[in-house]
N, C-alpha and C positions, 0 to 999 in steps of 0.2 A: 504494500500500500504506500502511495506517495501523496503527501499533502501538497496541493497546488496553491491554494490561497487560504488566508485566515481572515475571517470576518466576525469580529466580536468574540463570542464564545463558541463559534463553529468553524469547521475546517472543510474546505472543498477537497475531496480525495478522489484518486483513481487507483484501480487495481485490476488485475486480470484474473478471470475465471475461465479455465479451459481455452485460453488463447483469446478470449473476447474481453475488451476493455469495459469496465464498469465504472461509473462515476456517480458520486453522491456527496451531499453536504451533510455532515454529521456533527453533533455537539462534542466538545472535548471529552466529557465524561464517557461517551461511547467509545472514543479512541482508547481510553485506558482499559475498558472492558474488552475490546478487540485484541489489545496487546496481551492480556491475560489468557484469552482463548488461544492465541498463537503459541504462547509458552507451553500451555498444557498439551496442545496438539503435537508440538515438537517433542515433548517428553514422551508421549505415547508412541510416536512413530520412530524414535531414535533406536539405533541398534545397541 
């Protein structure tokens, strides 16, 4: 996920799912939640 712009307490982000670009504006507290999900997913899928 890449943050494109910051507007107040929200960030415009892009990321790729199965090679397709997805774009959304999300509040900062959601970014912290998404970071936690990424950490847990890496922990479960690491060898």
